[in-house]
BAFI-176784 format. One line per 3 residues: number of its first residue (from 0); for each residue x, y, z of C-alpha. Coordinates in Angstrom, 3 decimals, m for minus. Each point is the difference from the previous one (the first is absolute). Layout:
NUM	X:Y:Z; ... $
***
This chain:
0	m38.720:m50.018:21.764; 0.585:m3.387:1.580; m0.613:m0.678:3.684 $
3	2.472:m2.342:1.733; m0.683:m1.450:3.434; 2.623:m2.755:0.135 $
6	3.446:1.035:1.263; 1.882:m2.474:m2.200; m1.892:1.164:m3.058 $
9	0.788:3.609:0.914; 3.724:m0.751:0.253; m0.044:m1.764:m3.369 $
12	m1.827:2.931:m1.601; 2.516:2.546:1.321; 2.972:m2.090:m1.145 $
15	m1.524:m0.300:m3.465; m0.306:3.759:m0.314; 3.743:0.470:0.399 $
18	0.900:m2.919:m2.227; m1.079:2.020:m3.047; m0.110:m1.259:m3.589 $
21	2.843:m2.029:m1.543; 2.941:2.124:m1.094; m0.595:m0.738:m3.676 $
24	m3.739:0.730:0.046; m1.395:3.103:m1.676; m3.551:1.180:m0.137 $
27	m1.326:0.148:m3.584; m0.052:3.806:m0.127; 3.678:0.309:0.938 $
30	0.989:m2.825:m2.358; m1.851:1.688:m2.863; 1.674:3.319:0.772 $
33	3.460:m1.560:m0.058; m0.706:m1.649:m3.347; m1.292:3.285:m1.430 $
36	3.117:1.908:1.055; 2.634:m2.615:m0.844; m1.698:m1.859:m2.835 $
39	0.346:m3.373:1.709; m1.078:m1.671:3.241; 2.526:0.512:2.802 $
42	0.100:m0.712:3.703; m0.250:3.004:2.299; 3.674:m0.191:0.938 $
45	1.089:m0.291:m3.650; m2.112:3.007:m0.991; 1.314:2.106:2.863 $
48	3.542:m1.165:m0.720; m0.267:1.279:m3.565; m1.292:3.350:1.198 $
51	2.835:0.334:2.496; 2.646:m0.885:m2.584; m1.402:2.474:m2.531 $
54	m0.062:2.893:2.451; 3.462:m0.867:1.310; 1.514:0.008:m3.484 $
57	m2.134:2.580:m1.842; m0.967:2.473:2.723; m2.601:2.626:m0.849 $
60	m0.634:m1.509:m3.435; m1.257:m3.173:1.656; m2.200:1.976:2.380 $
63	m1.695:1.851:m2.862; m0.351:m3.283:m1.896; m1.738:m1.733:2.918 $
66	m2.206:3.022:0.630; m1.168:m0.412:m3.582; m0.294:m3.806:m0.021 $
69	m1.440:m0.502:3.487; m1.817:3.236:0.767; m0.859:1.132:m3.535 $
72	1.614:3.393:0.626; 2.511:2.105:m1.949; 1.101:2.679:2.481 $
75	2.650:2.560:m0.862; 1.456:0.021:3.515; 0.368:m2.155:3.089 $
78	0.664:2.516:2.758; m2.671:2.255:1.450; 1.493:3.389:0.943 $
81	m0.162:1.214:3.588; m2.067:2.966:m1.162; m2.773:m2.397:m1.031 $
84	m0.012:m1.629:3.435; m0.700:3.310:1.696; m2.446:1.027:m2.695 $
87	m1.882:m3.224:0.694; m0.027:0.803:3.728; m1.584:3.354:m0.806 $
90	m2.511:m1.576:m2.374; m1.571:m2.653:2.226; m2.887:0.898:2.328 $
93	1.311:1.837:3.055; m1.668:m2.430:2.411; 1.788:m2.923:m1.685 $
96	3.318:1.832:0.243; m0.709:0.739:3.662; m0.687:m3.683:0.701 $
99	3.202:m1.080:m1.738; 1.979:2.539:1.995; m1.709:m1.151:3.196 $
102	0.957:m3.612:m0.761; 3.554:1.082:m0.846; 0.414:1.736:3.349 $
105	m1.121:m3.087:1.907; 2.229:m2.292:m2.058; 2.999:2.285:0.491 $
108	m0.606:0.251:3.751; m0.175:m3.776:0.350; 3.073:m0.639:m2.165 $
111	1.945:2.694:1.855; m0.673:m1.811:3.256; 1.223:m3.236:m1.581 $
114	3.123:1.782:m1.214; 0.723:1.242:3.519; 0.382:m3.622:1.075 $
117	1.467:m1.412:m3.227; 2.891:2.372:m0.662; 2.445:m0.955:2.736 $
120	3.644:0.843:m0.624; 2.323:m1.126:2.772; 3.660:m0.612:0.815 $
123	1.053:m2.042:3.028; 3.211:m1.876:0.843; 1.312:0.177:m3.551 $
126	m3.266:m1.152:m1.580; m2.880:1.925:m1.431; m2.712:0.458:m2.568 $
129	m0.725:2.738:m2.487; m3.488:0.184:m1.521; m0.479:1.724:m3.346 $
132	m2.823:0.258:m2.522; 0.165:m1.598:m3.425; 0.909:2.552:m2.661 $
135	m2.858:m0.480:m2.468; m3.351:m1.745:0.517; m2.306:m1.124:m2.797 $
138	m3.727:m0.060:0.727; m2.507:m1.925:m2.103; m3.564:1.320:0.282 $
141	m2.657:m2.040:m1.822; m2.237:1.905:m2.380; m1.621:m0.228:m3.387 $
144	m3.623:m0.823:0.814; 0.221:0.993:3.696; 1.688:2.743:2.006 $
147	2.019:m0.405:3.187; 1.082:3.348:1.458; 0.109:m1.721:3.390 $
150	2.779:m2.305:m1.221; 2.023:3.037:m1.040; m0.225:1.398:3.517 $
153	0.534:m3.330:1.751; 3.240:m0.741:m1.859; 1.511:3.410:m0.759 $
156	m0.394:1.537:3.450; 1.924:m2.761:1.858; 2.765:0.425:m2.575 $
159	0.139:3.726:0.631; m0.010:m0.423:3.781; 2.835:m2.537:m0.290 $
162	2.087:2.547:m1.910; 0.036:m1.565:m3.466; 1.781:2.430:m2.323 $
165	m2.178:m0.588:m3.080; m3.482:m1.533:m0.253; m0.997:m1.224:m3.468 $
168	m3.569:m1.072:m0.770; m1.368:m1.989:m2.937; m3.699:m0.501:m0.671 $
171	m1.921:m1.338:m3.006; m1.721:2.605:m2.147; m3.758:m0.090:m0.479 $
174	m1.480:m1.107:m3.351; 0.251:3.596:m1.258; 3.702:0.129:0.904 $
177	m0.377:2.311:2.993; 0.558:m0.614:3.702; m2.804:0.774:2.422 $
180	0.321:3.533:1.438; m0.673:m1.313:3.509; 3.012:m2.347:m0.266 $
183	2.173:2.882:m1.207; m1.350:2.176:2.823; 0.965:m2.659:2.536 $
186	3.483:m0.121:m1.526; 0.280:3.763:0.488; m1.141:m0.251:3.626 $
189	2.459:m2.838:0.688; 2.847:1.924:m1.693; 0.760:m2.660:m2.596 $
192	2.985:1.088:m2.109; m0.795:m1.638:m3.345; m3.169:m1.565:m1.433 $
195	m0.223:m2.138:m3.139; m3.123:m1.107:m1.870; 0.953:m3.607:m0.577 $
198	m1.089:m3.183:1.746; 0.179:m3.769:m0.153; 3.081:m2.184:m0.087 $
201	1.700:2.496:m2.331; m0.214:2.697:2.699; 1.578:m2.367:2.538 $
204	2.777:m0.747:m2.491; 0.643:3.713:m0.480; 0.312:0.520:3.756 $
207	2.343:m2.988:0.305; 2.306:0.633:m2.955; m0.510:3.672:m0.812 $
210	m0.675:1.483:m3.432; 0.896:3.255:m1.717; m2.903:1.674:1.839 $
213	m0.709:m2.055:3.102; 2.844:m0.381:2.514; 0.838:m3.360:1.542 $
216	m1.035:m0.167:3.644; 1.375:m1.836:2.998; m3.251:m1.612:1.105 $
219	m3.505:m0.400:m1.453; m3.162:0.297:2.074; m3.696:m0.392:m0.648 $
222	m2.839:m2.300:m1.014; m1.028:m1.011:m3.506; m1.382:m2.787:m2.142 $
225	1.605:m3.376:m0.709; 2.267:1.499:m2.678; 1.288:2.619:2.419 $
228	0.556:m2.467:2.831; 1.682:m2.537:m2.300; 2.269:2.740:m1.324 $
231	0.914:1.056:3.542; 0.870:m3.591:0.834; 2.195:m0.329:m3.104 $
234	1.944:3.266:0.452; 0.691:m0.638:3.678; 3.737:m0.055:0.509 $
237	0.600:2.639:m2.633; m2.165:2.202:2.171; m1.662:m0.387:3.376 $
240	m3.736:m0.529:0.331; m2.411:0.442:2.871; m1.900:m3.274:m0.348 $
243	m2.037:m2.063:m2.453; m3.572:1.105:0.524; m2.972:m2.202:m0.727 $
246	m3.726:0.730:0.101; m1.213:2.009:2.963; m1.514:m1.863:2.939 $
249	m1.770:0.640:3.288; m1.135:m2.122:2.911; m2.622:1.372:2.390 $
252	m0.418:m1.679:3.381; m3.295:1.058:1.559; m2.269:m0.932:2.901 $
255	m3.734:0.382:0.526; 0.343:3.626:1.136; 0.912:1.208:m3.499 $
258	m2.482:1.665:m2.318; m0.639:m2.471:m2.860; m0.298:2.874:m2.467 $
261	3.399:1.428:1.023; 1.569:m3.411:m0.277; m1.549:m0.650:m3.422 $
264	1.038:3.435:m1.274; 3.618:m0.686:0.988; m0.062:m3.371:m1.768 $
267	m1.294:1.549:m3.219; 2.526:2.832:0.199; 2.777:m2.555:m0.171 $
270	m1.637:m2.225:m2.602; m0.578:2.801:m2.519; 3.711:0.467:m0.753 $
273	0.188:m2.742:m2.634; m1.249:m3.543:m0.669; 2.974:m1.502:1.851 $
276	m0.538:1.976:3.215; m0.477:m1.982:3.195; m2.537:1.024:2.639 $
279	m0.738:m2.308:2.928; m2.137:0.328:3.108; 0.823:m2.233:2.973 $
282	m2.457:0.115:2.876; m0.913:m1.930:3.114; m3.639:1.061:m0.475 $
285	m2.206:m2.117:m2.316; m2.675:2.683:0.198; 2.429:2.685:m1.205 $
288	1.100:m2.269:m2.840; m3.616:m0.407:m1.094; m0.762:3.727:0.270 $
291	3.125:1.027:m1.916; m0.771:m2.480:m2.761; m3.444:1.536:m0.395 $
294	1.269:3.589:m0.004; 2.757:m0.861:m2.463; m2.533:m1.232:m2.530 $
297	m1.901:3.277:0.158; 3.040:2.311:m0.037; 1.748:m1.885:m2.780 $
300	m3.002:0.313:m2.333; 0.220:3.793:0.288; 3.732:0.272:m0.743 $
303	1.346:1.660:m3.140; 2.682:m2.712:m0.081; m2.371:m2.951:0.224 $
306	1.881:m2.164:m2.490; 3.318:0.360:1.852; m1.660:m0.553:3.370 $
309	m1.718:m3.149:m1.223; 3.199:m1.497:m1.405; 2.044:0.893:3.080 $
312	m2.485:m1.240:2.561; m0.865:m3.182:m1.864; 3.638:m0.958:m0.501 $
315	1.709:1.319:3.130; m2.630:1.104:2.479; m1.137:m1.890:3.095 $
318	m1.784:0.312:3.303; 1.656:m2.333:2.494; m1.726:m0.846:3.269 $
321	2.203:m1.021:2.939; m0.688:m0.840:3.626; 2.128:2.825:1.426 $
324	1.800:3.195:m0.942; 3.265:m1.788:0.836; m0.732:m2.609:m2.676 $
327	m0.710:2.808:m2.447; 3.384:1.590:0.728; 1.684:m3.388:m0.423 $
330	m1.482:m0.244:m3.504; 1.041:3.557:m0.786; 3.577:m0.694:1.092 $
333	0.009:m2.986:m2.345; m1.124:2.174:m2.897; 2.160:3.067:0.900 $
336	m2.277:2.591:m1.625; 0.970:3.354:m1.414; m2.738:1.665:2.102 $
339	m1.371:m1.416:3.258; m2.979:1.704:1.610; m0.815:m0.953:3.610 $
342	m3.593:1.144:0.455; m0.511:m1.623:3.377; m0.600:1.213:3.539 $
345	3.201:0.994:1.795; 2.011:m0.509:m3.182; 3.220:1.237:1.651 $
348	0.239:m3.137:2.124; 0.394:m2.134:m3.136; 2.826:2.015:m1.571 $
351	2.820:m2.195:1.324; m1.700:m3.098:m1.415; 0.323:1.398:m3.526 $
354	3.278:m1.261:m1.472; m0.443:0.573:m3.733; m1.698:3.047:m1.517 $
357	1.126:2.831:m2.239; m2.172:2.520:1.823; m2.236:m0.434:3.029 $
360	m3.212:2.003:0.359; m1.568:m0.014:3.458; m3.653:0.634:0.744 $
363	m3.074:1.002:m1.948; 1.277:3.506:m0.747; 3.296:m0.988:m1.642 $
366	m1.109:m1.433:m3.369; 2.730:m1.024:m2.400; m1.249:2.558:m2.523 $
369	1.262:2.775:2.298; 3.358:m1.758:m0.168; m0.215:0.124:m3.784 $
372	m0.223:3.776:m0.007; 0.460:2.179:3.046; 0.832:m1.866:3.234 $
375	3.750:0.551:m0.400; 1.879:m3.315:m0.380; 0.738:m0.987:m3.602 $
378	m2.551:m2.149:m1.769; 2.837:m1.768:m1.835; m0.151:m3.291:1.897 $
381	1.237:m3.595:m0.357; m2.390:m2.378:m1.780; m0.197:m3.704:m0.848 $
384	1.197:m1.090:3.437; 3.035:2.297:m0.019; m1.181:1.524:3.285 $
387	1.670:m3.048:1.575; 3.396:1.573:m0.743; m0.406:3.561:m1.268 $
390	m1.522:3.298:1.022; m1.975:3.007:m1.127; 1.878:2.446:m2.204 $
393	1.726:2.674:2.037; 3.088:2.154:0.262; 2.063:m3.109:0.805 $
396	m0.503:m1.232:m3.554; 1.734:3.090:m1.356; 2.943:m0.261:2.384 $
399	3.150:m2.086:0.065; 2.537:m0.402:2.754; 3.769:m0.210:m0.165 $
402	1.885:m1.821:2.740; 3.020:1.845:1.334; 3.002:m1.846:1.472 $
405	2.728:2.277:1.344; 2.068:m1.996:2.480; 3.142:1.179:1.733 $
408	2.968:m2.340:0.501; m1.096:m0.497:3.581; m3.542:m0.911:m1.090 $
411	0.988:m2.298:m2.875; 2.797:m1.977:1.690; m2.261:m2.303:2.079 $
414	m2.137:m0.704:m3.070; 2.852:m1.250:m2.214; 0.547:m3.550:1.352 $
417	m3.708:m0.783:m0.167; m0.202:1.219:m3.596; 3.080:m2.066:m0.902 $
420	m1.486:m3.202:1.427; m3.309:0.462:m1.830; 1.788:0.802:m3.271 $
423	2.104:m3.189:0.312; m3.143:m2.046:0.618; m1.523:1.392:m3.186 $
426	3.136:m0.771:m1.988; 0.838:3.598:m0.866; 3.742:0.243:0.610 $
429	0.348:3.523:m1.368; m2.740:1.201:2.331; 1.935:m1.467:2.890 $
432	3.287:1.559:m1.154; m1.660:3.402:m0.314; m0.573:m0.196:3.729 $
435	3.237:m1.771:0.874; 2.177:2.756:m1.478; m1.763:2.435:2.291 $
438	0.559:m2.307:2.952; 3.726:m0.002:m0.787; 0.088:3.764:m0.494 $
441	m1.865:0.580:3.237; 2.496:m2.257:1.821; 2.969:1.867:m1.477 $
444	m1.547:3.312:0.950; m0.581:m1.127:3.557; 3.568:m1.416:0.259 $
447	1.420:3.298:m1.196; m1.943:1.818:2.639 $
***
């Protein structure tokens, strides 16, 4: 893990992280997989485009074909019955079920408080707003070699609180064709309506276009690999999407009062996600930087995910030493991290200095891992600098508002001449006449009175 002490070098490093690889670059493993499936080398966008077109035109047949070609599976069904969700809930260890239910209660309480502020219907002086939930939400939960019951809870519960009529979930099957019982249990707890054992770009296509088995949704939510994110980008417009999510990232700002072992443990927790994860410590304490570096070396060697940690930390990890906490926050605002942990004395006094962060964790006892699972706010957060303009997933993302304009003759009359002048300036004569005929009618009405 590199140590950076020069502010200019630190800025350059953070900018490079968000630059990412060229659009047409593919790592060798992905390129080989595309060639195996399609029989020829293709760019990522071309490969995903073919998958989308096949599912759009062939429906379920394309889904079964890609399950065979990509996943090596020949399932006889796509949908997992509700009875299996509740059977899975009964089958997992009771303490695991209790923890999932505990997390669900906290998530629901937090999202309900958000909804209390977000759902504001009003009518005043002929104008108003009506807020309604989208009809059908599609949730993508990564799977296959890993399990993410937390993502089920963090996406499905906000949808339920918002009032979404139908929640549809897709998740890749494991190598044996099954879906992890703990994921199904989470779906039962979160009251997901329909679950399908299919993943990848073909699952995104099914949610966007609909097939004989999987209904088209109004908006797609959730993380996933480069195929999933590319597919979400390409179907946007046909369907809504939450955001394009890149590798997970965390910045920890710490001072010399922090335990080096706590700080190092938090860094490794972020770095173990995948080789592209970003985990950065920024500190105004050279001694803390040195201590954390030493502890990291020891802790990393004992990890079960040593290979991933090594790749992540070598490529995207850094300890940056600044003169002040304020400088550290300046660098963090430049980077706009998904997670920002302020492990400094009197952390509350720095909150207003933070301009760009998906989620803000204050103090030694608010590690971002609690945010991943049980704190309450959704762990679905903006990445790749998107915290500059977007927010954590919440009930708002499942809502839409309709403007209401209901003006009386008395209220609309003084507006007409201004609308006419603006329409004439824009060159839209028919717009102007639409208002002028009302001006004439209003004048006739008043004359008759």
